[in-house]
C-alpha positions as CSV (number, residue, x, y, z in Angstrom):
1,A,3.8,362.1,2.3
2,D,6.2,359.1,2.2
3,A,5.2,356.2,0.3
4,V,6.1,352.4,-0.3
5,L,5.7,350.4,-3.7
6,G,5.9,346.6,-2.8
7,G,5.0,344.0,-5.2
8,S,5.5,340.9,-7.2
9,V,6.6,339.2,-10.7
10,A,5.6,335.8,-11.8
11,R,6.3,334.3,-14.9
12,L,3.0,332.4,-15.9
13,A,2.8,329.2,-17.7
14,D,2.6,330.4,-20.9
15,G,5.7,332.2,-20.7
16,R,4.1,335.5,-19.7
17,Y,4.7,337.7,-16.6
18,D,2.5,338.6,-13.9
19,I,2.7,342.0,-12.3
20,R,1.6,342.5,-9.3
21,F,2.0,346.0,-7.1
22,R,0.9,347.6,-4.4
23,L,1.1,351.7,-2.7
24,S,1.2,352.3,0.6
25,D,1.1,355.4,2.9
26,A,4.1,354.5,5.0
27,V,3.1,357.5,8.1
28,R,-0.5,356.6,7.5
29,Q,0.4,352.8,7.5
30,N,-2.7,352.5,4.3
31,T,-3.3,351.5,1.2
32,L,-3.5,354.3,-1.5
33,G,-4.0,351.3,-3.7
34,G,-2.5,348.7,-6.2
35,E,-3.4,347.1,-9.5
36,S,-2.1,344.0,-11.8
37,L,-1.1,343.4,-15.3
38,V,0.5,340.2,-17.8
39,V,2.8,341.5,-20.0
40,A,4.8,339.4,-22.5
41,E,8.3,338.7,-21.7
42,S,9.4,341.4,-24.8
43,D,7.0,343.8,-22.9
44,L,8.6,344.0,-19.1
45,R,10.0,346.9,-19.6
46,Y,7.0,348.8,-20.4
47,G,5.1,346.8,-17.9
48,A,7.7,348.4,-15.8
49,H,6.6,351.9,-16.8
50,R,3.1,350.9,-16.9
51,V,3.7,350.7,-13.0
52,A,5.8,353.7,-12.8
53,D,2.9,356.1,-14.6
54,W,0.6,354.7,-12.2
55,V,2.2,355.8,-9.2
56,Y,3.2,359.1,-10.5
57,E,-0.3,359.5,-11.0
58,K,-1.6,358.5,-8.0
59,I,1.2,360.5,-5.8
60,T,1.0,363.6,-8.1
61,G,-2.6,363.2,-9.4
62,E,-1.0,363.7,-13.0
63,K,-0.8,361.4,-15.5
64,G,3.5,359.4,-15.7
65,I,5.1,360.1,-19.3
66,F,7.0,356.5,-18.4
67,S,5.5,354.7,-21.0
68,T,5.0,357.6,-23.8
69,R,8.0,357.5,-26.8
70,I,10.1,360.2,-28.7
71,A,10.9,360.4,-32.0
72,F,14.2,361.7,-32.9
73,I,16.7,361.9,-36.1
74,S,20.5,359.8,-35.8
75,K,23.3,360.4,-38.2
76,Q,25.9,357.8,-38.2
77,G,28.4,357.8,-41.1
78,N,26.6,358.5,-43.9
79,R,23.7,357.3,-43.0
80,Y,20.7,359.2,-41.9
81,R,18.0,357.3,-39.6
82,L,14.5,358.0,-38.0
83,N,14.0,356.8,-35.0
84,V,11.4,355.8,-32.5
85,A,12.4,355.2,-28.7
86,D,11.1,355.2,-25.2
87,W,11.2,358.3,-23.5
88,D,14.3,357.2,-22.3
89,G,16.3,356.7,-25.4
90,E,15.9,353.2,-25.1
91,N,14.7,350.3,-26.9
92,V,15.0,352.2,-30.1
93,V,14.0,351.1,-33.5
94,S,14.2,352.7,-36.9
95,P,11.0,353.1,-38.7
96,L,13.7,354.7,-42.2
97,T,17.0,354.7,-43.3
98,S,18.7,357.2,-46.1
99,P,21.7,358.2,-46.9
100,E,20.1,361.5,-47.5
101,P,19.4,363.4,-44.3
102,I,15.6,363.3,-42.5
103,I,14.7,366.4,-40.5
104,S,11.9,367.6,-38.4
105,P,10.3,364.3,-36.7
106,A,6.8,365.2,-35.7
107,W,4.3,363.2,-34.1
108,S,0.6,362.6,-35.1
109,P,-2.0,363.4,-32.0
110,D,-2.7,359.6,-31.6
111,G,0.4,358.3,-32.1
112,T,0.3,356.1,-35.0
113,R,2.0,358.2,-37.4
114,L,5.0,360.1,-37.8
115,A,6.0,363.2,-40.4
116,Y,9.0,364.2,-40.8
117,V,10.9,366.1,-43.9
118,S,13.5,363.9,-46.3
119,F,15.7,364.8,-48.9
120,E,16.1,360.9,-50.8
121,A,14.7,363.2,-53.6
122,K,17.4,365.4,-53.7
123,K,15.2,368.0,-52.8
124,P,13.1,368.5,-49.1
125,V,9.8,366.6,-49.5
126,V,7.4,365.8,-46.5
127,Y,6.1,362.6,-46.1
128,V,3.6,360.8,-43.3
129,H,4.8,358.0,-41.9
130,T,1.8,354.9,-40.6
131,L,4.1,353.3,-37.9
132,T,2.1,350.1,-37.7
133,T,2.4,349.2,-41.6
134,G,5.8,351.5,-42.8
135,R,3.4,353.2,-45.1
136,R,4.3,356.2,-45.8
137,Q,2.8,358.8,-48.1
138,A,4.8,362.1,-49.3
139,V,2.1,364.9,-48.5
140,A,3.5,367.7,-49.7
141,N,6.0,367.7,-52.6
142,F,5.3,371.2,-54.8
143,K,8.1,373.4,-56.5
144,G,10.8,374.6,-54.2
145,S,11.4,373.1,-50.3
146,N,8.4,371.6,-48.6
147,S,9.3,371.1,-44.5
148,A,8.7,371.6,-40.9
149,P,5.5,370.1,-40.9
150,A,3.4,370.2,-37.9
151,W,0.2,368.5,-36.9
152,S,-3.6,369.9,-36.1
153,P,-4.8,368.3,-32.3
154,D,-7.2,366.6,-34.8
155,G,-5.0,364.9,-37.0
156,R,-6.3,366.1,-40.0
157,S,-4.4,369.2,-41.2
158,L,-0.4,369.7,-41.3
159,A,0.9,372.8,-41.1
160,V,4.0,373.3,-43.5
161,T,6.8,375.6,-44.9
162,L,6.7,376.0,-48.9
163,T,8.7,378.1,-51.2
164,R,6.3,377.4,-53.8
165,D,5.5,380.8,-54.2
166,G,9.2,382.2,-53.7
167,L,10.2,383.0,-50.1
168,S,9.3,380.8,-47.2
169,Q,5.8,380.9,-46.5
170,I,3.2,378.7,-44.0
171,Y,1.0,376.8,-45.9
172,L,-1.7,374.9,-44.5
173,I,-2.6,371.3,-46.3
174,S,-4.7,367.7,-45.4
175,A,-2.6,365.2,-43.9
176,D,-3.3,362.8,-46.6
177,G,-2.1,365.1,-49.1
178,S,-5.5,365.4,-50.7
179,G,-6.5,368.8,-52.0
180,S,-4.9,372.1,-52.4
181,P,-2.4,374.4,-49.9
182,R,-3.9,377.0,-48.2
183,R,-1.7,380.4,-47.0
184,L,-1.5,381.5,-44.2
185,A,-0.4,384.8,-44.3
186,T,1.2,386.2,-46.5
187,S,4.8,388.6,-45.3
188,S,7.6,390.5,-47.4
189,G,10.3,387.7,-44.6
190,I,10.8,384.4,-44.3
191,D,7.9,382.2,-42.6
192,T,8.9,379.2,-40.5
193,E,8.6,376.3,-38.1
194,P,4.9,376.4,-37.7
195,A,3.3,375.1,-34.2
196,F,0.0,374.6,-33.3
197,S,-2.0,375.3,-30.3
198,P,-3.9,372.8,-28.0
199,D,-7.5,374.2,-29.4
200,G,-5.9,374.1,-33.0
201,R,-6.8,377.8,-33.3
202,N,-3.8,379.6,-33.7
203,I,-0.4,378.7,-34.9
204,Y,2.8,379.6,-33.6
205,F,6.0,380.2,-35.9
206,T,9.4,382.0,-36.5
207,S,9.6,384.6,-39.4
208,D,12.4,387.5,-39.7
209,R,9.4,390.0,-41.0
210,G,10.4,392.6,-38.5
211,G,14.4,392.3,-39.2
212,S,15.7,389.2,-36.6
213,P,14.1,386.0,-36.0
214,Q,11.3,386.1,-33.8
215,I,8.4,384.7,-32.6
216,Y,4.6,385.2,-33.9
217,R,1.3,384.1,-33.4
218,I,-1.5,383.7,-36.1
219,G,-5.2,382.6,-36.4
220,V,-5.8,379.4,-38.2
221,G,-8.1,381.4,-40.5
222,G,-5.3,384.1,-41.1
223,G,-5.3,388.2,-40.6
224,D,-2.6,389.6,-38.7
225,A,-0.2,388.5,-36.6
226,A,1.4,389.0,-33.3
227,R,5.0,388.6,-32.1
228,L,5.6,387.4,-29.1
229,T,9.3,387.4,-28.1
230,F,11.2,390.5,-27.8
231,G,14.0,390.0,-25.2
232,S,17.0,389.1,-27.9
233,S,17.7,389.1,-31.4
234,Y,17.1,385.2,-31.6
235,N,14.2,383.8,-30.4
236,V,12.9,380.9,-33.2
237,S,11.6,377.1,-33.0
238,P,8.1,377.4,-30.8
239,R,6.4,374.7,-28.9
240,V,3.4,375.4,-26.7
241,S,2.5,373.3,-24.3
242,P,0.0,370.7,-23.6
243,D,-2.7,373.1,-21.9
244,G,-1.6,376.0,-23.7
245,Q,-0.3,377.8,-21.3
246,N,3.7,377.6,-21.8
247,L,5.9,378.6,-25.0
248,A,9.1,376.9,-25.6
249,Y,11.8,377.8,-27.9
250,V,15.7,378.5,-28.7
251,T,17.4,382.0,-27.9
252,R,20.4,383.3,-28.4
253,R,22.2,385.3,-25.8
254,D,26.1,386.2,-26.2
255,G,25.9,384.2,-29.4
256,R,25.2,381.1,-27.7
257,F,21.6,379.0,-27.9
258,M,19.8,378.4,-25.0
259,I,16.2,376.6,-24.5
260,A,13.6,379.4,-22.8
261,I,10.1,379.2,-21.6
262,R,7.6,381.6,-21.1
263,E,4.3,382.2,-20.4
264,I,1.9,383.1,-23.2
265,G,-0.6,385.0,-21.3
266,G,2.3,387.4,-19.9
267,G,2.7,386.6,-16.0
268,S,6.3,385.7,-15.0
269,G,8.8,386.2,-17.5
270,E,11.4,384.3,-19.6
271,R,13.4,381.2,-18.2
272,L,16.4,379.6,-19.4
273,L,16.2,375.8,-19.0
274,S,19.8,375.7,-20.0
275,D,23.2,377.2,-20.4
276,S,25.3,375.2,-22.3
277,G,25.0,376.8,-25.5
278,Y,24.8,374.7,-28.6
279,E,21.0,373.4,-27.5
280,E,17.8,372.8,-30.3
281,S,14.6,371.6,-30.6
282,P,12.2,371.9,-27.7
283,S,9.8,369.6,-26.9
284,F,7.2,369.3,-24.7
285,A,6.1,366.4,-22.6
286,P,2.7,365.2,-23.2
287,N,2.2,366.0,-19.2
288,G,3.5,369.4,-19.7
289,R,6.0,368.7,-17.1
290,W,9.4,368.3,-18.9
291,V,10.8,369.6,-22.1
292,M,13.4,367.3,-24.5
293,Y,16.1,368.9,-26.7
294,S,19.2,368.3,-28.1
295,T,22.7,369.6,-27.5
296,Q,26.0,368.9,-28.3
297,S,28.3,367.4,-25.4
298,G,31.9,366.5,-26.3
299,G,32.0,367.2,-29.9
300,R,28.6,364.8,-30.2
301,D,24.9,365.3,-30.5
302,S,22.9,364.0,-27.5
303,L,19.3,364.3,-26.2
304,V,18.4,366.2,-22.4
305,A,15.4,366.1,-20.8
306,V,14.4,369.0,-18.4
307,S,11.7,370.0,-16.1
308,V,10.1,372.6,-16.8
309,D,11.3,374.9,-13.2
310,G,14.9,373.7,-14.3
311,R,15.7,371.8,-10.8
312,V,16.0,367.9,-12.4
313,R,17.8,367.5,-15.9
314,Q,18.2,364.0,-17.5
315,R,20.8,363.0,-20.7
316,L,19.4,360.4,-22.7
317,T,21.8,357.2,-23.5
318,S,21.2,356.0,-26.8
319,S,23.6,354.3,-29.2
320,A,22.1,355.5,-32.5
321,G,25.7,357.8,-33.5
322,D,24.8,361.4,-33.3
323,I,21.1,362.2,-32.3
324,R,18.9,365.4,-32.8
325,E,15.4,367.2,-33.3
326,P,13.5,365.0,-30.7
327,T,9.8,365.3,-30.6
328,W,7.7,363.8,-27.2
329,G,4.4,361.3,-28.3
330,P,1.6,361.2,-26.8
331,F,0.6,359.4,-24.0
332,A,0.5,356.0,-24.7
333,K,-3.5,354.7,-25.3
C-alpha cells in the first residue's frame, strides 16, 4: 500500500528538538501510527534515522538498519585508521590511528566493543577496544601471528587464527584475554577467517586443507569439518546471516573476485551479488537484508551495500581515503 509520512520538527527552549511524525495509508485514508522523540541538535541526524527505522518496521514488519553503525579501516598516506560511522558512511569517528596497519575489525554482539588486529608491535596482535572509554586490551599476543578475530554470539569468546603451534589454525579464547587458547581442530592446511553461526554452535572458516581455499563448518566442540563450497577453486571470507539461513563469501571466477550468497541448508544455489571483480570483506546487516563489502573503483577502495536479492546497490561516500574491510554493527539499543 502507498503510505505518506508527515511530521514536524520544533526547537525547544533548552536547545533540543522535538520531532513528531505520523504515517498514513494514502489509499485507505487511515493512520498507521505515529510517535515523537526529543533529541539534541547534535543528534538530529540520528533522530532522522530513528524515524526511518520506525517507518521501515511499520511497513515491512522487520527492523530497519538506518540507525545502525559500521566499522571499517581507512588508509590515507602512511596513516591507518579504525573508523566507526553511521551505516551510510557519514559521521565518521576514528577510535584508533596508527602508522602501522590495522585490519580485521569485528563488532561485539552488544555494539560496545571492537576487536581488531594491529601491527604496532611489529607483528599481528588481536586487541579488544571499548568504544565508550577508549580502553583497549591485547587479548591474543602469542608467538607468531594472531589474526582474524570473530565474536561468539554471547560476547564472551573470540575465535582467532594463531600460528603459535606452526600452521595457521583456529583457536577459541576468552574475550578478556584470560585463560589458555583452545584449538578448534587440527589440519595439515591453513585454517583461518572464522565466523560463528548465530546460535553459537558452529564456526565457519576458510581452509586450503583440500588443496584450494574453500569454506568449511565445524562444531565449536571440535570434531570433523564439513566442506560447504565446491563451485570454484577459490571461496573465502565466510559470513553467516543473522538468521543463520544464508552464507555470504568471496568467490573467484576467471580471475575476478566477487561476492556470492547461498542458502546454507541447500535450497537455491549460489547467486552473485557483485561483478566488478575486485570485491572483498562481505558483512551482513543485522536484519539480514543487506550485505556490505569493499571494492575498487577508479583506483581507490570504497564500500558498497547491496540488497541480498541484488536489486538495490548503494555506494557509501567517505572522505577517509581508501576504505576497506567493513563490518556492520548490531541494532542500536
